[in-house]
C-alpha positions in Angstrom: 14.3 37.0 86.3 14.1 33.9 84.9 10.9 33.4 85.7 9.9 37.0 84.1 11.1 35.4 81.2 9.0 32.3 80.6 5.3 35.0 81.3 7.1 37.5 78.9 7.5 35.5 76.1 3.7 33.8 76.3 2.5 37.5 76.1 4.0 37.5 73.5 3.7 35.1 71.4 -0.5 35.5 72.6 -0.1 38.9 71.6 1.5 38.5 68.1 -1.5 35.6 67.6 -4.2 38.0 68.4 -3.1 40.3 65.9 -2.6 38.4 63.3 -6.1 36.7 63.7 -7.5 40.4 63.4 -5.4 40.7 60.8 -7.2 37.8 59.0 -11.1 39.0 59.6 -10.4 42.1 58.6 -9.3 41.0 55.4 -11.8 38.2 55.3 -14.6 41.3 55.4 -13.0 43.5 52.9 -11.2 45.5 55.2 -7.2 44.1 54.5 -5.8 41.9 52.6 -2.5 39.7 53.3 0.0 39.7 50.2 1.0 36.1 49.4 5.0 36.1 49.1 4.7 34.0 45.4 2.1 36.2 44.1 2.2 38.9 41.4 1.7 42.9 42.5 -0.9 43.0 40.0 -2.8 40.0 41.6 -2.3 40.9 45.2 -3.6 44.4 44.3 -7.0 43.0 43.3 -7.6 38.9 44.5 -10.4 37.7 42.9 -12.3 37.6 46.7 -12.2 41.5 46.5 -13.1 42.0 43.0 -16.2 39.6 43.5 -17.8 42.3 46.2 -16.6 44.7 43.9 -14.1 46.2 45.8 -11.4 46.8 43.1 -11.1 45.7 39.5 -8.4 42.9 38.2 -6.1 44.1 36.2 -5.7 42.3 32.8 -3.6 39.0 32.4 0.2 38.8 31.5 1.0 37.7 28.1 2.1 33.9 28.2 4.7 34.8 25.7 6.2 38.8 27.3 9.6 38.5 27.1 10.6 36.0 24.5 10.9 36.6 21.0 8.6 35.0 18.9 10.1 32.3 16.3 10.1 33.5 12.5 7.7 31.7 10.4 10.1 29.4 7.5 10.9 25.6 6.8 7.9 23.7 8.0 6.2 26.8 9.9 4.4 27.8 7.4 0.7 29.1 7.6 -2.1 26.5 6.1 -2.5 27.3 2.6 -1.7 25.3 -0.5 2.0 26.6 -1.2 4.4 24.0 -1.9 6.3 22.3 0.8 10.0 23.7 1.1 12.3 21.7 -0.4 13.9 18.5 1.3 17.7 19.5 2.9 20.6 17.8 0.7 23.3 15.9 2.9 26.0 16.8 1.4 28.5 17.1 4.6 31.0 15.3 3.6 31.7 17.5 0.4 32.7 19.6 2.7 35.9 17.6 3.7 36.5 15.6 0.6 34.7 17.3 -1.9 31.4 16.8 -4.2 33.7 14.6 -7.0 35.3 12.3 -5.0 31.7 12.0 -2.3 30.0 11.2 -6.1 31.4 7.5 -6.6 30.4 6.7 -3.0 26.6 7.6 -3.3 26.7 6.1 -6.8 27.9 2.5 -4.3 25.4 3.5 -2.2 22.2 4.0 -4.5 23.0 1.2 -6.3 23.3 -1.7 -3.2 20.0 0.4 -1.6 17.5 0.0 -4.3 19.4 -0.2 -7.8 20.1 -3.7 -7.8 19.3 -6.0 -10.0 16.5 -9.3 -9.2 15.0 -12.2 -9.9 12.0 -13.8 -9.6 10.4 -16.8 -10.8 6.4 -17.4 -10.1 4.6 -20.3 -10.8 1.1 -19.0 -10.1 -1.0 -22.0 -11.6 0.3 -25.8 -11.8 -2.7 -27.8 -11.1 -4.9 -30.8 -12.8 -8.5 -30.9 -13.8 -10.8 -32.8 -12.9 -14.4 -33.0 -14.2 -16.8 -33.9 -17.1 -15.1 -35.7 -19.8 -10.8 -36.0 -20.5 -8.8 -34.7 -17.3 -6.5 -32.3 -17.9 -3.5 -30.0 -17.0 -2.8 -26.2 -17.1 -0.3 -23.6 -16.0 0.7 -20.0 -15.8 3.8 -18.3 -14.7 6.5 -15.9 -15.2 9.6 -15.3 -14.2 11.6 -11.5 -14.5 14.9 -9.5 -14.7 15.7 -6.9 -13.5 15.5 -3.5 -11.4 12.8 -1.2 -9.9 12.0 0.6 -12.9 13.2 -1.9 -16.2 13.0 -5.6 -16.5 13.2 -8.4 -18.6 9.6 -10.6 -18.3 9.1 -14.1 -19.9 5.3 -15.3 -19.4 3.9 -18.6 -19.9 1.1 -20.6 -20.0 -1.4 -23.3 -21.6 -4.0 -26.3 -21.2 -4.2 -29.4 -22.5 -5.8 -33.2 -22.0 -3.9 -36.1 -20.1 -3.8 -39.0 -22.8 -3.9 -36.2 -25.6 -2.2 -33.4 -27.6 -1.6 -30.2 -25.9 -4.9 -27.9 -26.8 -2.9 -24.7 -26.7 0.0 -22.9 -25.4 2.1 -19.6 -25.2 5.2 -17.7 -24.3 5.7 -14.1 -24.1 9.2 -12.1 -24.3 8.8 -8.6 -22.7 10.6 -5.8 -22.0 8.7 -3.9 -18.8 9.3 -0.7 -17.3 7.5 0.8 -14.2 4.8 3.9 -14.8 4.0 4.4 -11.4 4.4 2.9 -8.1 2.3 0.2 -8.8 2.0 -0.7 -12.9 4.7 -1.5 -15.1 4.5 -1.1 -19.0 5.0 -4.1 -20.7 5.6 -4.7 -24.7 7.3 -7.2 -26.4 7.2 -11.0 -28.7 4.1 -13.9 -27.9 5.0 -17.1 -29.7 1.5 -19.8 -29.3 2.5 -23.5 -29.7 0.7 -26.6 -29.7 -3.6 -26.1 -31.5 -3.9 -26.6 -35.2 -2.1 -23.0 -36.3 0.1 -21.4 -33.8 0.8 -17.4 -34.9 3.1 -15.1 -33.3 1.8 -11.7 -31.8 2.8 -8.4 -31.2 2.4 -7.7 -27.6 1.1 -4.1 -25.6 0.0 -4.2 -21.6 -0.4 -3.4 -18.5 0.1 -5.6 -15.0 0.3 -3.9 -11.6 -1.7 -3.8 -8.2 -4.8 -2.2 -8.5 -6.2 -0.3 -5.1 -8.1 -2.2 -2.7 -4.9 -4.9 -3.7 -6.4 -6.7 -6.9 -3.7 -7.5 -9.1 -4.7 -6.9 -12.7 -3.2 -7.9 -16.0 -4.5 -6.4 -19.4 -3.0 -7.1 -23.4 -3.3 -6.4 -26.0 -2.1 -8.9 -29.2 -2.0 -8.4 -32.6 -0.4 -11.3 -34.9 1.3 -11.4 -37.8 -1.7 -12.3 -39.9 -3.2 -8.6 -38.8 -6.0 -10.1 -36.1 -6.2 -8.3 -33.0 -7.2 -10.2 -29.8 -7.0 -8.7 -25.8 -7.1 -10.5 -22.7 -8.2 -8.8 -19.3 -7.6 -11.0 -15.9 -7.0 -10.3 -12.3 -7.2 -12.3 -8.8 -7.5 -10.9 -4.9 -5.8 -12.6 -2.2 -8.1 -13.0 1.3 -6.5 -14.0 3.6 -8.8 -16.5 6.5 -5.8 -16.9 8.5 -2.0 -16.4 8.6 -1.9 -19.0 5.9 -4.8 -19.8 4.4 -5.8 -17.2 1.8 -8.8 -17.4 -0.3 -8.3 -16.7 -3.9 -11.0 -15.5 -6.1 -9.7 -15.3 -10.4 -11.3 -14.0 -13.4 -10.0 -13.8 -16.7 -11.8 -12.6 -20.2 -10.4 -12.4 -23.6 -11.8 -10.6 -26.8 -11.1 -10.8 -30.3 -11.7 -7.9 -32.7 -12.8 -9.9 -35.8 -13.7 -14.0 -36.4 -10.6 -15.7 -36.7 -12.3 -19.0 -38.1 -8.8 -20.8 -38.3 -8.3 -20.6 -34.7 -12.4 -21.3 -33.7 -12.5 -17.5 -32.3 -15.5 -15.4 -32.7 -15.7 -11.5 -32.7 -16.5 -10.1 -29.0 -16.1 -11.6 -25.8 -14.9 -15.0 -27.0 -14.1 -17.1 -23.3 -14.7 -16.0 -20.2 -13.5 -18.4 -17.2 -13.7 -18.1 -13.5 -11.8 -20.3 -10.4 -12.4 -19.5 -6.4 -9.1 -21.2 -5.2 -7.7 -22.2 -1.5 -4.4 -22.6 -0.3 -2.2 -23.6 2.6 1.2 -21.6 2.5 3.3 -24.5 4.2 6.2 -21.9 3.4 5.5 -18.1 1.7 7.4 -19.8 -1.5 5.1 -23.2 -1.6 1.3 -23.6 -1.2 -0.7 -26.4 -2.2 -4.6 -25.6 -3.4 -7.4 -26.9 -4.0 -10.6 -25.0 -6.1 -13.0 -25.2 -9.0 -13.0 -23.5 -12.1 -15.3 -23.2 -14.6 -14.4 -22.2 -18.5 -17.1 -21.1 -20.7 -17.1 -19.9 -24.8 -19.4 -17.1 -25.6 -21.4 -15.5 -28.4 -19.7 -16.3 -31.8 -17.2 -18.7 -30.5 -19.7 -21.2 -29.4 -21.3 -20.7 -32.7 -17.7 -22.0 -33.5 -17.5 -25.0 -31.1 -21.1 -26.4 -32.0 -20.3 -26.8 -35.2 -17.1 -28.9 -34.5 -19.5 -31.1 -32.5 -17.1 -29.5 -29.0 -18.6 -28.6 -25.4 -18.8 -24.2 -25.2 -18.2 -25.3 -21.2 -17.6 -26.9 -18.2 -16.4 -26.6 -14.1 -13.6 -28.5 -13.0 -12.1 -29.2 -9.5 -8.5 -28.6 -10.2 -5.9 -29.6 -7.5 -2.4 -27.6 -7.4 0.6 -25.6 -7.1 2.0 -22.4 -5.8 5.4 -21.4 -5.5 8.0 -19.4 -6.2 11.8 -18.6 -5.9 
């Protein structure tokens, strides 16, 4: 009997294999379909090969979101359009435990320590020696401020003179500065001239800030106690050659609404100055520089200078230091 068990088992296995092969052969000719265990019933009823031969029509695909609840629109899940943004959430969770009045003092301290504090800076933008035709001279320009992001007290000063001679002219401004946007400040105050032949006191109003494409600009109008109206517009741009080497083109224009014979200023565009300086930042706070500066009196201001026997313009080599703290 043991000898018959093996042939019978083998025969059964061969018969099963033949039946399977016949079934697969029929399936390939469209006579029979082999169901797959992981195939959905709709797909088993009409497989792709049967649909290609026109034997059946496949069922419509099932909805991928069937059985799932669609999220409701709201919050940031809003349809496209020009609707206003949803309100920002208020982080007042601690009020539930301590109360709004108790947390108000803590929030005031937080705002003061993270953006509401007062700061100060002194920037000496130009402190240079000018070597050119005629007498060698010096020039300075800088400012200092104290305050916060919105309100500041600002002091500005600039002037020039010749070595071995008197101060040609200088000025100091005391200004209140208030931010009128992310990049510009509105400034108003007084300006006092010193040196020169006729010192003047002026009321001042102007703006300064960062224009598009990173241009630093400064514009101001001055009204003297004698009723003389003048203005000044200036700007510069820092072009980084390397992380420490910066090329700075600079321009300044002076204008007057009328002739001021006492100071030799004519109406219209009275004076222009162009400069190009290359500085090397040994540290961010300390940078020596070298460059050239060209200064020119224009229009009636040039006529007044010629009448006094003075030059109307000259170019000079400049050597100086830019520093801040």
